[in-house]
C-alpha positions in Angstrom: 0.0 0.0 0.0 1.4 3.3 -1.1 1.6 5.9 1.7 1.1 9.4 0.5 3.8 11.3 2.3 2.9 14.9 3.1 -0.8 14.3 2.8 -2.7 15.5 5.9 -3.8 12.7 8.2 -7.1 14.5 9.1 -9.0 17.7 8.9 -7.2 20.0 11.4 -9.0 20.4 14.7 -11.3 17.5 14.0 -11.5 13.7 14.0 -12.3 13.5 10.3 -9.7 11.0 9.0 -8.1 11.5 5.6 -5.6 8.6 5.6 -5.2 5.2 7.1 -2.0 4.0 8.9 -1.9 0.4 7.7 -3.8 -2.0 5.4 -6.9 -3.6 7.0 -6.0 -7.2 7.8 -9.7 -8.2 7.5 -9.9 -7.0 3.9 -9.7 -3.8 1.9 -12.7 -1.4 2.4 -14.2 -0.8 -1.0 -14.7 2.6 -2.5 -18.4 3.2 -3.3 -20.4 6.2 -4.3 -22.1 7.7 -1.3 -25.0 10.1 -1.8 -24.6 13.6 -0.3 -27.9 14.9 0.8 -28.6 18.6 1.4 -29.2 18.2 5.1 -25.6 17.0 5.8 -24.0 18.6 8.8 -21.7 21.6 8.2 -18.8 19.8 9.7 -19.2 16.9 7.2 -19.3 19.5 4.3 -16.1 21.1 5.7 -14.4 17.7 5.8 -15.3 17.0 2.2 -14.0 20.5 1.2 -10.8 20.0 3.2 -10.2 16.6 1.7 -10.8 17.9 -1.8 -8.3 20.8 -1.1 -5.7 18.2 0.1 -6.2 16.1 -3.0 -5.9 19.1 -5.3 -2.7 20.4 -3.5 -1.1 16.9 -3.6 -2.2 15.6 -7.0 -3.7 18.4 -9.1 -5.2 17.1 -12.3 -2.9 14.1 -12.4 -4.0 10.5 -11.8 -3.1 9.2 -8.3 -3.0 5.8 -6.6 -5.6 5.2 -3.8 -2.9 4.0 -1.5 -3.5 4.9 2.1 -6.3 7.4 1.4 -9.3 6.7 3.5 -12.0 4.8 1.5 -14.8 6.4 3.5 -13.7 9.9 2.8 -13.0 9.1 -0.9 -16.5 7.5 -1.2 -18.2 10.9 -0.4 -16.5 12.3 -3.6 -16.3 9.2 -5.8 -18.2 9.2 -9.0 -18.5 13.0 -9.0 -15.4 15.0 -8.1 -13.1 12.0 -8.0 -13.4 9.4 -10.8 -11.7 6.1 -11.7 -9.0 6.0 -14.2 -8.9 2.2 -14.5 -11.4 0.4 -16.6 -12.5 -1.9 -15.1 -12.1 -0.2 -11.7 -11.3 -2.3 -8.7 -12.9 -0.6 -5.7 -11.0 -3.0 -3.3 -7.4 -2.3 -4.6 -4.9 0.0 -2.9 -3.3 0.3 -6.4 -6.5 1.6 -8.1 -5.9 4.9 -10.0 -8.2 7.9 -9.5 -8.2 11.4 -10.8 -10.0 14.6 -9.9 -12.7 15.7 -12.4 -11.6 19.4 -12.1 -14.7 21.0 -13.6 -17.1 19.1 -11.3 -14.8 19.6 -8.3 -14.5 23.4 -8.9 -18.3 23.7 -9.0 -18.8 21.6 -5.9 -15.9 22.9 -3.8 -14.8 26.4 -5.1 -13.1 27.1 -1.7 -10.7 24.1 -2.3 -9.4 25.8 -5.4 -9.0 29.3 -3.9 -12.4 30.5 -5.2 
């Protein structure tokens, strides 16, 4: 499992996790598309924006390996702001490649792009 050095471990001042420390011995948590409803808590929305900002600062518009990025946090963005590069995509692989859909991400999280 690739460890993304320099990637923030969590949203500062919160317990919202961005990375995992080690592979799960019981099996890899799959990345799935989670629906974001309008009534999500502001703290959850800040965590999504903070994670998107960290992704943008670390990877930009280039493909990146899932590695030690938290599957739960990725799942809130997957299928919209973050999309699979691989076809077929393996949601249970630490080596799966992802990329930011910059147009969608800028509309969803303008604050993550300095806007």
